[in-house]
N, C-alpha and C positions, 0 to 999 in steps of 0.2 A: 359384834357381828357374828352370826353363826355361819361357818363355812364348811361345806361338805366337799371333800376331794374324792375323786373316783379314779382308780387306776387298777389295772389287772394284777399287778404284783405289789406286795408290801414288804419285800425284803430289800437287799442292796445289790440286786443282780446287775444293774446297769446305770447309765447316766440319768435316765428318767427317774429312777427310784431314789438315787442320791439327791437329785434336785427336789423331789417331792418331800422327802423327810426333812430337808433343810427348810423349805418353805413353811411346812406345817409347824416346825419348831419355832421359827421366827414369828409367825402369825400368832401362835399361842403366847409367846413372850410379849407381844403387843396388846394382849388382853382379849383376843378373839377366842371364841368357842369353836375349836377346830375338830372336825370328824373325818373319817375315812371309810369308804366302801371298797373292798378288794376281794381276792380269792384266798382260800385257806392254804397254808403251807408251814411246815416246821421251821423254815428259815425266816418267817415273818418277824418283824419287830413287834413287841407287845402293843396292844391297843385295846382301849375300853370298848371299841366298836367291833371287836372280833366276832361277836355273836351274830353279826349281820353278814359276815364273809361267806362266800359261796365256794362250792367244790372247784378245785383247780384241775382241769383236764390236762393230760399229757398228750398233746397233738403230734409229738415227734415219733411215737411208737404205735405199732399195730397191736391191738389187744383182742383180736377175734372179730368176726363179722358183726355180731350183735352189739358189742361194746363200741366198735368203730362207728356204727350207725347212730348210736346214742351220742357219741362225741360230735358227729357231723351235724346232728340236729341242734346241739348246744352251740356249735360254731356259728350257725346261722341265727338261731333264736334261743337264747338261754332263759328258759322259764324261771328257773331258780333265781337267776340274777335279777330278772324283772320283779319278782316278788320281794326280794331283799331290798331293792331300790324303793318299792312302795312302802315297805316297813320302816326303813331308816328315814325317809322323807316324812312319814306320818309321825314318828317318834321324836326326831330331832327338830323338825320344822326349820330347816336352814334358810338363811337369807339369800344365799348364793350357792350354786353348785359348780365346782371347777373340775371339768373332765381332763384327763390326761390320755393314756393309752387304754382304750376299752375293747378294742377289736379282738375277735376270736374267743377270748376267755370270758368276757362279760357279754359281748355282742350288742347290737343296736336295739335289742329288746328293752334295755334299760332306758332308752330315750323316750319311749311312750309315757311312762309314769312321770318322768321329768317334765315333759311338755304339758301333760295334763295338770301338773301341780301349779303351773304358771310362775314358778320360781326362776329367777334370772340364772342362765347357764352360760358359762364361758368354757373354752377348751384351748389348751396349749398344744400346738402341733410339734411334737417331738420328732416326727418323721413325716413321710409323704403319703400315709395311708388314707387320708381324707380324699385323695384324688385317684390313687392307683392300687390295685390288688397287691402289688409288690411294693411294700412300703419304702424300699430302697431306690426304686426306679433304676435298677441295675440287674442285668442278666446276661449270660453268655459272654462275659468278659468286658462289657461296656455299658454305659448309660443307655437306658431304654425308655422311650415315651410312646411306644406303639399303642398303648391302651387309651391314649388321649382321644376324646370325642366319644367315649363310651364303648370302645372296642376292647372290652375286658377279656374276651376269649383268647386274645393274644397271650395272656398269662398261661393258658393251657397249651397252645401250640408251641410256645417257647419254653415251657416248663420253668417258669420264673421263680417259683417258691420251693419246689421240691422235685425230685426225680420221678415221683409217683403222680400219674395223670390225675387220679382222683383228688388228691390234695389241691392241685392247681385248679381243677374244675370247681371245687368247693369255694376256693378263694374268689374266683371269677364270679360265681353265682352270688356269693355274699355281697360283693361290690355292686353288682347289678341290682340286687334286691334293695340295698341301702340307697342307691341313687334313684331308683324308680320311685321310692317312697319319699325321697329328699329327707331322710331320717335326721341327719345332722343339721342340714340347712334349716329345717323347720323347728329345731329345738335349741340350737346354740345361738345366743344373742351376739357373741363376739368371739372370733377366733384370734388367738394370740400366736404370732409367728416370731420365733427367736431370731430370725434373720430376715433381712429385706429380700434375699433370694427366695426363701420359702414363701414369703408374702406375695411376691410377683408370680412365682410358679403356680400357686394355687389359683390366682386370678386368671392366668393363662389357660388353666384347665377348666375354667367356667365357674369358679366359686364366686359368690357375691362380693364385689370389691368394697362395698360400704360396711362390711362386717368383719374387717380385718384390721388389726393393729400390730405393729412391731414393737416388741419389748425384748431387748437383747438379754441373752443368758447372763446370769451373774456368776462371779467367782471371787474367792478371797484374794486379797492383795497380801503377799508375803510381807512379814515385818521387815525383813532384811533382803535386799536383792541378791540374786545368785552371784557366787564368786567367779564361776567359770574356771578356765585354766586346766581342766581335766584332760584335755586333748582328745575328747571323744564326742560323737554326736549320739543322740538318744531317740529311739522310737518307743512309745508306750501305747499299747492298745491291743485289740483283738487281731489274731493272725488269721484273717479270712480274705478271700479273693478281692472283695471290693475295697479293701484297705490299701492295696497297691504295694505291699511290702516287697514283693518279688521285683518290682521296678527299682525300688530303693536298693535292694541287695545287688542287682546288676550294676547300678550306678556306683555303689560303694566298691565293687570289685575293680573299677577303673581308677580308684583313688586309694591305693593300698596303704598309704602312709597315714590314713585317717581311721582311727578306731571307731567301730560302730557297736553299740549295745542295744539289743532288742529285748524289750520287756513285754510279756504277755503270752497268752496261749490261744489256741483256736484250731479249727479244722485243717488249716494249711501248714501247721507247724512242721510236720515231718517233711513235707514237700519243700518248704523253704530251707530247711537244714540241708537237704540233699542238693538244692540249688546252690547254696553257698559253698558247699564242698566241691561240687562239679566245676564251679568257677574259680576255685582256688582262693576264695575270699577269706583268707585267714584272719583278716582284720575284723570280721563279723562274729560277734558273740551273742548267743541266745541265753537270756537269764531266766526265762520262764516267768512264773508268777512271782511278783515282788510286792511285799506289803506297802501300803501308802506312804508310811513314814520313810521307808528306804527309797521309794520312788522320788520323794522330795529331796533326799540326800543326793541321789544320782543327778537330778535336774540342777541342783546347786553347783555341780562341778561340770556339767555339760557345756560344750561350746554352742550347741544348737539342739533344738527338738525338731524332729522330722515328722511331717504329716503328709504321706504320699498318696492319699486317697484317690480312687477312681470314680467314686459315686458322689452324688449330690450331698455332701456333708452339710449339716445345718449350722451349728455353732459348737463344734466339738470341745468337750471338756478338757481333753488332753492339751489342746492348743491354748485354751483360755488359762489353764493352770500354769502353763509354761510362761505365758505373757505376764501373769500376775507375779511370777517369781523372777521376772526380768531375764528370761532366756530368749535369744533370737530364734526365729522360726524359719524353716524351709518347708513350704507347703505347696500342694497342687493348687493351681488356680481354677477351682471348681466349687460349685455350691456357694455357701455363705462364707467361705474362707477368705475370699477377696475383700470382704468387709473388715476382716480382722488383721490381715497381714498387708502392710503397705510396702510394696517392692522397693528394696534398697533402704528402707527406713528402720523397721523393726524385724526385718527378715527378707526372704526372697520368695516370690511366687514363680512356680515352674509349670510348664505344660504337663497336664496329667498324662501318665503313661509313657512319657518321653524319657528314656534312660539317659540320653546325652544331655538333656536339659537339667536333670537332677545331678549328673556328674559335674556339669559346669558350675552349678550352685555350690556343690561341695568344695570345688576348687576355689571359688570365690571366698568361701568361708575360711579356708586355709590361708588365703592371702591376706587376711586381716589380723590385726593384733588383738590381744585380750582386751585392751582398752576400747578398741572399736566394737568388739562384741558386746561389752558392757553398755556402751552408749546406745547400741541398737536395743538391748534389753530394757534400758531405761525408758526409751520411747514406747515400748510395749506396755510397760507398767503404767505409764501416764494414760495410755488409751484405756486400760482397765479401770484406773481411778476415775476417769471421766465418764465412762459409759456402762460399766459392768459391776458396779457396787451392789451389794446385797440390800442395803437399806433403801436405796433408790428403787431397786427392783420391786421390793415389797410394796412401796408406796404406789408405784405404777399399777401393780396388780389391783390394789384397793380402789384405784380410780376406775379401772375396768369393771370391777365388781358392782359399782354403783351406776345405775342407768342414767 
């Protein structure tokens, strides 16, 4: 089978890209002819399809009026991306096209030639962009669904994506433009939701219920379960507002005899360090960026991994990796995480944004023995073995590829 994947990035910048590269590698190993359409960047992995890649715009910076207008046009309708899509479809003649994240950098312009080709098209929903201009559905410190029902200009009045009015207006217009044309709905044969929560949420927002399937995100099962016994809990992820790390730090300050290690960087890093210092939380240590192999070593000794998110998480890789390694989880009961963490079995679910709830979960963790922690971790590993294996995931994708 010839498979064409389409994603706006082809480096390893995030969970979507890590997933994409692994899927392509496994499909190639299974004998499929696998191709990719993306944007150009020095950080990209090598690809025989790089000649089809299009210019990557930097939407985060202003480059003068003329260049900003050129970027705005591409944001809505990227002519280069549309032509590249036509070329790669003509040359490769794929049997199926698998979309990932295409918004902004590739735009819905690419959907026209895909639809015209008549080739089966599926899309994995790595976030909530299909329904909302703000792919996180999170703004001003809380979950937000104000745009439901086509009220996309709420993204402007609440400045959901950026402090600059123009950027929010552009995102709202792009969403309205896509929905008025039913660009995705008329092109994609089947949407793949990695969590039941995302599946239900999309239908709540008016997407066609008969065109959705849930395929849980896959993760590797560690060869040996985590030892634990390190006397610390671990956070691994981006340091941004929607991740709720400030809530976790406030809770940790109430449990000073529990060591906390925070791995990652992000726009909230300085503020979070100041918060820990102001609370006298000497038990909290910021480790910054840590290479993947050393993250694994940290998880191996951790008593639990913490996922304190405030937004609608889908099926977070940090959580799945910890389960695969046999580490108990303390997570916010929000988004798809309630499908992964069974309260009191492989970890604890807490009320998102509730400091006292997190502090109580940390105290419960301290009240358990290392043997009890390992038993919880073993339950998590069995859940990964049963529902999140890579081999089974690839097989389920191939079923969706075939009409």
